[in-house]
N, CA, C, O and CB atoms as a CASP TS submission, in Angstrom:
PFRMAT TS
TARGET T0000
AUTHOR 0000-0000-0000
METHOD Language model
MODEL 1
PARENT N/A
ATOM      1  N   MET     1      81.422 114.363 113.315  1.00  0.00           N
ATOM      2  CA  MET     1      81.614 112.979 113.330  1.00  0.00           C
ATOM      3  C   MET     1      79.989 112.708 112.959  1.00  0.00           C
ATOM      4  O   MET     1      79.917 111.570 112.496  1.00  0.00           O
ATOM      5  CB  MET     1      82.301 112.312 114.880  1.00  0.00           C
ATOM      6  N   LYS     2      78.900 113.231 112.991  1.00  0.00           N
ATOM      7  CA  LYS     2      77.747 112.223 112.843  1.00  0.00           C
ATOM      8  C   LYS     2      77.204 112.484 111.645  1.00  0.00           C
ATOM      9  O   LYS     2      76.119 112.085 111.220  1.00  0.00           O
ATOM     10  CB  LYS     2      76.661 112.268 113.902  1.00  0.00           C
ATOM     11  N   LEU     3      77.911 113.095 111.172  1.00  0.00           N
ATOM     12  CA  LEU     3      77.986 113.490 109.088  1.00  0.00           C
ATOM     13  C   LEU     3      79.109 112.237 108.628  1.00  0.00           C
ATOM     14  O   LEU     3      78.812 111.936 107.472  1.00  0.00           O
ATOM     15  CB  LEU     3      79.048 115.735 108.466  1.00  0.00           C
ATOM     16  N   ILE     4      80.129 111.509 109.039  1.00  0.00           N
ATOM     17  CA  ILE     4      81.529 110.703 108.910  1.00  0.00           C
ATOM     18  C   ILE     4      80.044 109.352 109.054  1.00  0.00           C
ATOM     19  O   ILE     4      79.716 108.337 108.440  1.00  0.00           O
ATOM     20  CB  ILE     4      83.296 110.982 110.558  1.00  0.00           C
ATOM     21  N   ALA     5      79.681 109.915 109.894  1.00  0.00           N
ATOM     22  CA  ALA     5      78.757 108.199 110.007  1.00  0.00           C
ATOM     23  C   ALA     5      78.020 107.787 109.260  1.00  0.00           C
ATOM     24  O   ALA     5      77.990 106.613 108.893  1.00  0.00           O
ATOM     25  CB  ALA     5      77.855 107.898 110.990  1.00  0.00           C
ATOM     26  N   VAL     6      77.026 108.981 108.760  1.00  0.00           N
ATOM     27  CA  VAL     6      75.842 108.584 107.896  1.00  0.00           C
ATOM     28  C   VAL     6      76.606 107.984 106.587  1.00  0.00           C
ATOM     29  O   VAL     6      76.337 106.971 105.941  1.00  0.00           O
ATOM     30  CB  VAL     6      74.756 109.972 107.521  1.00  0.00           C
ATOM     31  N   ALA     7      77.554 108.856 106.425  1.00  0.00           N
ATOM     32  CA  ALA     7      78.426 109.563 105.080  1.00  0.00           C
ATOM     33  C   ALA     7      78.711 107.113 104.836  1.00  0.00           C
ATOM     34  O   ALA     7      78.384 106.285 103.986  1.00  0.00           O
ATOM     35  CB  ALA     7      80.786 111.387 105.811  1.00  0.00           C
ATOM     36  N   ALA     8      79.414 107.088 106.102  1.00  0.00           N
ATOM     37  CA  ALA     8      79.840 105.439 105.945  1.00  0.00           C
ATOM     38  C   ALA     8      78.422 104.334 105.873  1.00  0.00           C
ATOM     39  O   ALA     8      78.317 103.208 105.387  1.00  0.00           O
ATOM     40  CB  ALA     8      80.879 104.952 107.532  1.00  0.00           C
ATOM     41  N   ALA     9      77.372 105.271 106.627  1.00  0.00           N
ATOM     42  CA  ALA     9      76.569 103.908 106.356  1.00  0.00           C
ATOM     43  C   ALA     9      75.920 104.148 104.638  1.00  0.00           C
ATOM     44  O   ALA     9      75.840 103.153 103.917  1.00  0.00           O
ATOM     45  CB  ALA     9      75.061 103.705 107.760  1.00  0.00           C
ATOM     46  N   ALA    10      75.561 105.297 104.193  1.00  0.00           N
ATOM     47  CA  ALA    10      74.921 105.085 103.141  1.00  0.00           C
ATOM     48  C   ALA    10      76.241 104.262 102.264  1.00  0.00           C
ATOM     49  O   ALA    10      75.768 103.156 102.003  1.00  0.00           O
ATOM     50  CB  ALA    10      74.240 106.545 102.549  1.00  0.00           C
ATOM     51  N   VAL    11      77.296 104.310 101.852  1.00  0.00           N
ATOM     52  CA  VAL    11      78.154 103.726 100.922  1.00  0.00           C
ATOM     53  C   VAL    11      77.771 102.319 101.420  1.00  0.00           C
ATOM     54  O   VAL    11      77.609 101.404 100.612  1.00  0.00           O
ATOM     55  CB  VAL    11      79.780 104.196 100.960  1.00  0.00           C
ATOM     56  N   PHE    12      77.595 102.106 103.023  1.00  0.00           N
ATOM     57  CA  PHE    12      77.630 100.483 103.340  1.00  0.00           C
ATOM     58  C   PHE    12      76.740  99.557 102.581  1.00  0.00           C
ATOM     59  O   PHE    12      76.981  98.461 102.075  1.00  0.00           O
ATOM     60  CB  PHE    12      77.242 100.211 104.791  1.00  0.00           C
ATOM     61  N   PHE    13      74.966 100.720 102.660  1.00  0.00           N
ATOM     62  CA  PHE    13      74.395 100.001 102.534  1.00  0.00           C
ATOM     63  C   PHE    13      73.894  99.725 100.420  1.00  0.00           C
ATOM     64  O   PHE    13      73.424  98.820  99.730  1.00  0.00           O
ATOM     65  CB  PHE    13      73.477 100.407 103.723  1.00  0.00           C
ATOM     66  N   ALA    14      74.411 101.206 100.209  1.00  0.00           N
ATOM     67  CA  ALA    14      74.474 101.219  99.064  1.00  0.00           C
ATOM     68  C   ALA    14      75.554 100.149  98.343  1.00  0.00           C
ATOM     69  O   ALA    14      75.000 100.105  97.245  1.00  0.00           O
ATOM     70  CB  ALA    14      74.644 102.499  98.851  1.00  0.00           C
ATOM     71  N   ALA    15      76.609  99.337  98.216  1.00  0.00           N
ATOM     72  CA  ALA    15      77.312  98.640  98.156  1.00  0.00           C
ATOM     73  C   ALA    15      77.229  97.454  98.270  1.00  0.00           C
ATOM     74  O   ALA    15      78.062  96.677  97.804  1.00  0.00           O
ATOM     75  CB  ALA    15      77.844  98.929  98.581  1.00  0.00           C
ATOM     76  N   ASN    16      75.823  96.990  99.152  1.00  0.00           N
ATOM     77  CA  ASN    16      75.606  96.052 100.066  1.00  0.00           C
ATOM     78  C   ASN    16      74.419  95.872  98.392  1.00  0.00           C
ATOM     79  O   ASN    16      74.552  94.956  97.580  1.00  0.00           O
ATOM     80  CB  ASN    16      75.114  96.462 102.117  1.00  0.00           C
ATOM     81  N   ALA    17      73.519  96.834  98.299  1.00  0.00           N
ATOM     82  CA  ALA    17      72.550  96.279  97.531  1.00  0.00           C
ATOM     83  C   ALA    17      72.683  96.106  96.233  1.00  0.00           C
ATOM     84  O   ALA    17      72.005  95.488  95.412  1.00  0.00           O
ATOM     85  CB  ALA    17      71.584  96.850  97.655  1.00  0.00           C
ATOM     86  N   SER    18      73.881  96.884  96.135  1.00  0.00           N
ATOM     87  CA  SER    18      74.097  96.429  94.541  1.00  0.00           C
ATOM     88  C   SER    18      74.765  94.945  94.651  1.00  0.00           C
ATOM     89  O   SER    18      74.362  94.093  93.859  1.00  0.00           O
ATOM     90  CB  SER    18      75.266  97.607  93.586  1.00  0.00           C
ATOM     91  N   ALA    19      75.327  94.754  95.181  1.00  0.00           N
ATOM     92  CA  ALA    19      76.121  93.407  94.863  1.00  0.00           C
ATOM     93  C   ALA    19      74.883  92.282  95.096  1.00  0.00           C
ATOM     94  O   ALA    19      74.803  91.304  94.351  1.00  0.00           O
ATOM     95  CB  ALA    19      77.634  93.130  96.047  1.00  0.00           C
ATOM     96  N   GLN    20      74.003  92.488  96.108  1.00  0.00           N
ATOM     97  CA  GLN    20      72.646  91.708  95.797  1.00  0.00           C
ATOM     98  C   GLN    20      71.833  91.735  94.628  1.00  0.00           C
ATOM     99  O   GLN    20      71.144  90.772  94.291  1.00  0.00           O
ATOM    100  CB  GLN    20      71.778  92.027  96.643  1.00  0.00           C
ATOM    101  N   SER    21      71.881  92.633  94.102  1.00  0.00           N
ATOM    102  CA  SER    21      71.450  92.579  92.307  1.00  0.00           C
ATOM    103  C   SER    21      72.039  91.897  90.919  1.00  0.00           C
ATOM    104  O   SER    21      71.580  91.666  89.801  1.00  0.00           O
ATOM    105  CB  SER    21      71.554  93.881  91.847  1.00  0.00           C
ATOM    106  N   VAL    22      72.940  91.758  91.399  1.00  0.00           N
ATOM    107  CA  VAL    22      73.744  90.876  90.521  1.00  0.00           C
ATOM    108  C   VAL    22      73.896  89.654  90.250  1.00  0.00           C
ATOM    109  O   VAL    22      74.566  88.959  91.014  1.00  0.00           O
ATOM    110  CB  VAL    22      74.605  90.987  90.665  1.00  0.00           C
ATOM    111  N   PRO    23      73.298  89.098  89.074  1.00  0.00           N
ATOM    112  CA  PRO    23      72.961  87.973  89.173  1.00  0.00           C
ATOM    113  C   PRO    23      74.251  86.918  89.491  1.00  0.00           C
ATOM    114  O   PRO    23      75.363  87.407  89.692  1.00  0.00           O
ATOM    115  CB  PRO    23      72.220  87.767  88.005  1.00  0.00           C
ATOM    116  N   ASN    24      74.119  85.925  89.516  1.00  0.00           N
ATOM    117  CA  ASN    24      75.661  84.763  88.905  1.00  0.00           C
ATOM    118  C   ASN    24      75.623  84.578  87.559  1.00  0.00           C
ATOM    119  O   ASN    24      74.503  84.670  87.057  1.00  0.00           O
ATOM    120  CB  ASN    24      75.713  82.980  89.477  1.00  0.00           C
ATOM    121  N   PRO    25      76.629  84.318  86.761  1.00  0.00           N
ATOM    122  CA  PRO    25      76.409  83.983  85.509  1.00  0.00           C
ATOM    123  C   PRO    25      76.710  82.598  85.431  1.00  0.00           C
ATOM    124  O   PRO    25      76.413  82.068  84.361  1.00  0.00           O
ATOM    125  CB  PRO    25      77.116  84.770  84.604  1.00  0.00           C
ATOM    126  N   PHE    26      77.273  81.819  86.382  1.00  0.00           N
ATOM    127  CA  PHE    26      77.647  80.531  86.907  1.00  0.00           C
ATOM    128  C   PHE    26      76.506  79.789  87.314  1.00  0.00           C
ATOM    129  O   PHE    26      76.535  78.559  87.290  1.00  0.00           O
ATOM    130  CB  PHE    26      78.555  80.638  88.003  1.00  0.00           C
ATOM    131  N   SER    27      75.269  80.571  87.774  1.00  0.00           N
ATOM    132  CA  SER    27      74.528  79.434  88.667  1.00  0.00           C
ATOM    133  C   SER    27      74.040  78.197  87.489  1.00  0.00           C
ATOM    134  O   SER    27      73.571  77.131  87.888  1.00  0.00           O
ATOM    135  CB  SER    27      72.946  80.219  89.600  1.00  0.00           C
ATOM    136  N   GLY    28      74.162  78.400  86.473  1.00  0.00           N
ATOM    137  CA  GLY    28      73.570  76.976  86.132  1.00  0.00           C
ATOM    138  C   GLY    28      74.736  76.151  85.391  1.00  0.00           C
ATOM    139  O   GLY    28      74.401  75.555  84.367  1.00  0.00           O
ATOM    140  N   MET    29      75.933  76.071  85.769  1.00  0.00           N
ATOM    141  CA  MET    29      76.977  75.191  85.620  1.00  0.00           C
ATOM    142  C   MET    29      77.186  74.331  87.094  1.00  0.00           C
ATOM    143  O   MET    29      77.365  74.545  88.293  1.00  0.00           O
ATOM    144  CB  MET    29      78.287  76.071  85.155  1.00  0.00           C
ATOM    145  N   GLY    30      77.022  73.133  86.059  1.00  0.00           N
ATOM    146  CA  GLY    30      77.751  71.891  87.214  1.00  0.00           C
ATOM    147  C   GLY    30      78.728  72.383  87.880  1.00  0.00           C
ATOM    148  O   GLY    30      79.567  73.206  87.513  1.00  0.00           O
ATOM    149  N   ARG    31      78.542  71.604  89.364  1.00  0.00           N
ATOM    150  CA  ARG    31      79.697  72.164  90.378  1.00  0.00           C
ATOM    151  C   ARG    31      80.590  70.770  90.557  1.00  0.00           C
ATOM    152  O   ARG    31      81.156  70.660  91.645  1.00  0.00           O
ATOM    153  CB  ARG    31      78.988  72.829  92.088  1.00  0.00           C
ATOM    154  N   ASP    32      80.760  69.752  89.645  1.00  0.00           N
ATOM    155  CA  ASP    32      82.031  68.948  90.093  1.00  0.00           C
ATOM    156  C   ASP    32      82.785  69.293  88.711  1.00  0.00           C
ATOM    157  O   ASP    32      82.442  69.119  87.541  1.00  0.00           O
ATOM    158  CB  ASP    32      81.787  67.083  90.487  1.00  0.00           C
ATOM    159  N   SER    33      83.878  69.818  89.258  1.00  0.00           N
ATOM    160  CA  SER    33      85.020  70.142  88.194  1.00  0.00           C
ATOM    161  C   SER    33      85.907  68.809  88.292  1.00  0.00           C
ATOM    162  O   SER    33      87.121  69.011  88.305  1.00  0.00           O
ATOM    163  CB  SER    33      85.997  71.663  88.590  1.00  0.00           C
ATOM    164  N   ASP    34      85.473  67.462  88.365  1.00  0.00           N
ATOM    165  CA  ASP    34      86.267  66.123  87.762  1.00  0.00           C
ATOM    166  C   ASP    34      85.508  65.927  86.857  1.00  0.00           C
ATOM    167  O   ASP    34      85.743  64.778  86.484  1.00  0.00           O
ATOM    168  CB  ASP    34      86.491  64.784  88.592  1.00  0.00           C
ATOM    169  N   LYS    35      84.875  66.266  86.376  1.00  0.00           N
ATOM    170  CA  LYS    35      83.345  65.323  85.075  1.00  0.00           C
ATOM    171  C   LYS    35      84.617  66.569  84.143  1.00  0.00           C
ATOM    172  O   LYS    35      85.406  67.510  84.235  1.00  0.00           O
ATOM    173  CB  LYS    35      80.331  65.908  85.252  1.00  0.00           C
ATOM    174  N   PRO    36      83.970  65.613  83.326  1.00  0.00           N
ATOM    175  CA  PRO    36      84.853  66.550  81.515  1.00  0.00           C
ATOM    176  C   PRO    36      83.543  67.738  80.673  1.00  0.00           C
ATOM    177  O   PRO    36      82.363  67.593  80.355  1.00  0.00           O
ATOM    178  CB  PRO    36      85.267  64.625  79.617  1.00  0.00           C
ATOM    179  N   ILE    37      84.252  68.552  80.602  1.00  0.00           N
ATOM    180  CA  ILE    37      83.135  69.941  79.799  1.00  0.00           C
ATOM    181  C   ILE    37      82.880  69.357  78.621  1.00  0.00           C
ATOM    182  O   ILE    37      83.375  68.230  78.637  1.00  0.00           O
ATOM    183  CB  ILE    37      83.864  71.692  79.393  1.00  0.00           C
ATOM    184  N   SER    38      82.232  69.635  77.400  1.00  0.00           N
ATOM    185  CA  SER    38      82.087  69.331  75.802  1.00  0.00           C
ATOM    186  C   SER    38      82.323  70.712  75.235  1.00  0.00           C
ATOM    187  O   SER    38      81.872  71.636  75.911  1.00  0.00           O
ATOM    188  CB  SER    38      80.491  68.678  75.276  1.00  0.00           C
ATOM    189  N   ILE    39      82.900  70.992  74.200  1.00  0.00           N
ATOM    190  CA  ILE    39      82.672  71.847  73.969  1.00  0.00           C
ATOM    191  C   ILE    39      82.840  72.159  72.601  1.00  0.00           C
ATOM    192  O   ILE    39      84.040  72.119  72.332  1.00  0.00           O
ATOM    193  CB  ILE    39      83.092  72.367  74.703  1.00  0.00           C
ATOM    194  N   ALA    40      82.045  72.496  71.479  1.00  0.00           N
ATOM    195  CA  ALA    40      81.805  72.740  69.830  1.00  0.00           C
ATOM    196  C   ALA    40      82.178  74.249  69.416  1.00  0.00           C
ATOM    197  O   ALA    40      81.553  75.309  69.425  1.00  0.00           O
ATOM    198  CB  ALA    40      80.076  72.480  69.382  1.00  0.00           C
ATOM    199  N   ALA    41      83.687  73.805  68.990  1.00  0.00           N
ATOM    200  CA  ALA    41      84.249  75.315  68.549  1.00  0.00           C
ATOM    201  C   ALA    41      84.626  74.774  66.799  1.00  0.00           C
ATOM    202  O   ALA    41      84.795  73.613  66.427  1.00  0.00           O
ATOM    203  CB  ALA    41      86.042  75.990  69.753  1.00  0.00           C
ATOM    204  N   ASP    42      84.682  76.124  65.895  1.00  0.00           N
ATOM    205  CA  ASP    42      85.612  75.279  64.877  1.00  0.00           C
ATOM    206  C   ASP    42      87.426  76.072  65.253  1.00  0.00           C
ATOM    207  O   ASP    42      88.282  75.406  64.671  1.00  0.00           O
ATOM    208  CB  ASP    42      84.874  75.649  62.772  1.00  0.00           C
ATOM    209  N   THR    43      87.795  76.798  65.741  1.00  0.00           N
ATOM    210  CA  THR    43      89.158  76.943  66.315  1.00  0.00           C
ATOM    211  C   THR    43      89.214  77.116  67.900  1.00  0.00           C
ATOM    212  O   THR    43      88.273  77.471  68.610  1.00  0.00           O
ATOM    213  CB  THR    43      89.827  78.173  65.651  1.00  0.00           C
ATOM    214  N   THR    44      90.307  76.842  68.248  1.00  0.00           N
ATOM    215  CA  THR    44      91.001  76.563  69.932  1.00  0.00           C
ATOM    216  C   THR    44      91.864  77.278  69.088  1.00  0.00           C
ATOM    217  O   THR    44      92.208  77.111  67.918  1.00  0.00           O
ATOM    218  CB  THR    44      91.494  74.829  70.916  1.00  0.00           C
ATOM    219  N   THR    45      92.250  78.468  70.310  1.00  0.00           N
ATOM    220  CA  THR    45      93.619  79.186  70.075  1.00  0.00           C
ATOM    221  C   THR    45      94.412  79.321  72.382  1.00  0.00           C
ATOM    222  O   THR    45      94.369  80.095  73.339  1.00  0.00           O
ATOM    223  CB  THR    45      92.985  81.470  68.918  1.00  0.00           C
ATOM    224  N   ALA    46      95.132  77.576  71.893  1.00  0.00           N
ATOM    225  CA  ALA    46      95.441  77.690  73.700  1.00  0.00           C
ATOM    226  C   ALA    46      96.964  78.761  73.733  1.00  0.00           C
ATOM    227  O   ALA    46      97.794  78.758  72.824  1.00  0.00           O
ATOM    228  CB  ALA    46      95.918  75.578  74.617  1.00  0.00           C
ATOM    229  N   ASP    47      97.086  79.876  75.367  1.00  0.00           N
ATOM    230  CA  ASP    47      98.246  79.537  74.827  1.00  0.00           C
ATOM    231  C   ASP    47      98.740  79.579  76.477  1.00  0.00           C
ATOM    232  O   ASP    47      98.447  80.343  77.397  1.00  0.00           O
ATOM    233  CB  ASP    47      98.950  80.592  73.502  1.00  0.00           C
ATOM    234  N   LEU    48      99.677  78.319  76.385  1.00  0.00           N
ATOM    235  CA  LEU    48     100.419  77.823  77.725  1.00  0.00           C
ATOM    236  C   LEU    48     100.393  78.262  79.088  1.00  0.00           C
ATOM    237  O   LEU    48      99.838  77.912  80.129  1.00  0.00           O
ATOM    238  CB  LEU    48     101.591  77.914  77.568  1.00  0.00           C
ATOM    239  N   ARG    49     101.491  79.487  78.575  1.00  0.00           N
ATOM    240  CA  ARG    49     101.658  79.982  79.081  1.00  0.00           C
ATOM    241  C   ARG    49     100.728  80.068  80.080  1.00  0.00           C
ATOM    242  O   ARG    49     100.676  79.131  80.877  1.00  0.00           O
ATOM    243  CB  ARG    49     101.993  80.587  78.551  1.00  0.00           C
ATOM    244  N   SER    50      99.750  81.282  80.246  1.00  0.00           N
ATOM    245  CA  SER    50      98.932  81.680  80.708  1.00  0.00           C
ATOM    246  C   SER    50      97.878  80.615  81.071  1.00  0.00           C
ATOM    247  O   SER    50      97.157  80.600  82.068  1.00  0.00           O
ATOM    248  CB  SER    50      98.666  82.593  80.022  1.00  0.00           C
ATOM    249  N   GLU    51      97.922  79.947  80.311  1.00  0.00           N
ATOM    250  CA  GLU    51      97.451  78.490  81.043  1.00  0.00           C
ATOM    251  C   GLU    51      95.576  78.966  80.548  1.00  0.00           C
ATOM    252  O   GLU    51      94.609  78.932  81.309  1.00  0.00           O
ATOM    253  CB  GLU    51      97.981  78.341  83.448  1.00  0.00           C
ATOM    254  N   THR    52      95.581  79.331  79.217  1.00  0.00           N
ATOM    255  CA  THR    52      94.138  79.381  78.942  1.00  0.00           C
ATOM    256  C   THR    52      94.006  79.158  77.573  1.00  0.00           C
ATOM    257  O   THR    52      94.814  78.905  76.679  1.00  0.00           O
ATOM    258  CB  THR    52      93.465  80.661  79.335  1.00  0.00           C
ATOM    259  N   ALA    53      92.378  79.362  77.631  1.00  0.00           N
ATOM    260  CA  ALA    53      92.524  78.336  75.663  1.00  0.00           C
ATOM    261  C   ALA    53      90.769  78.890  75.282  1.00  0.00           C
ATOM    262  O   ALA    53      89.720  78.553  75.831  1.00  0.00           O
ATOM    263  CB  ALA    53      92.693  75.409  75.754  1.00  0.00           C
ATOM    264  N   THR    54      90.943  79.577  74.457  1.00  0.00           N
ATOM    265  CA  THR    54      90.409  80.282  73.531  1.00  0.00           C
ATOM    266  C   THR    54      89.597  79.858  72.561  1.00  0.00           C
ATOM    267  O   THR    54      90.059  79.218  71.617  1.00  0.00           O
ATOM    268  CB  THR    54      91.172  80.776  73.064  1.00  0.00           C
ATOM    269  N   TYR    55      88.366  80.133  72.646  1.00  0.00           N
ATOM    270  CA  TYR    55      87.262  79.106  71.076  1.00  0.00           C
ATOM    271  C   TYR    55      86.424  80.064  70.836  1.00  0.00           C
ATOM    272  O   TYR    55      85.935  80.978  71.500  1.00  0.00           O
ATOM    273  CB  TYR    55      86.067  77.392  71.431  1.00  0.00           C
ATOM    274  N   ALA    56      86.325  79.581  69.452  1.00  0.00           N
ATOM    275  CA  ALA    56      85.571  80.727  68.541  1.00  0.00           C
ATOM    276  C   ALA    56      84.840  79.915  67.801  1.00  0.00           C
ATOM    277  O   ALA    56      85.267  78.760  67.789  1.00  0.00           O
ATOM    278  CB  ALA    56      86.462  81.754  67.580  1.00  0.00           C
ATOM    279  N   GLY    57      84.032  80.082  67.273  1.00  0.00           N
ATOM    280  CA  GLY    57      82.682  79.415  66.031  1.00  0.00           C
ATOM    281  C   GLY    57      81.906  78.343  66.161  1.00  0.00           C
ATOM    282  O   GLY    57      82.663  77.631  66.821  1.00  0.00           O
ATOM    283  N   ASN    58      81.213  77.894  66.050  1.00  0.00           N
ATOM    284  CA  ASN    58      80.370  76.717  65.891  1.00  0.00           C
ATOM    285  C   ASN    58      79.166  76.283  65.090  1.00  0.00           C
ATOM    286  O   ASN    58      78.708  75.149  65.230  1.00  0.00           O
ATOM    287  CB  ASN    58      80.034  76.564  66.846  1.00  0.00           C
TER
END
């Protein structure tokens, strides 16, 4: 029983430590989703079904 508690604590602390060390890639972006964005690209491919767009080139 003691071994299970130690193993559970090790998994919890390992997961917690790895989650804190990953930087947020979107931290530099603005937080106002109502404002338009500007994208400079040579081509745009839009998928209306999945509501995604892929931009290529610059």
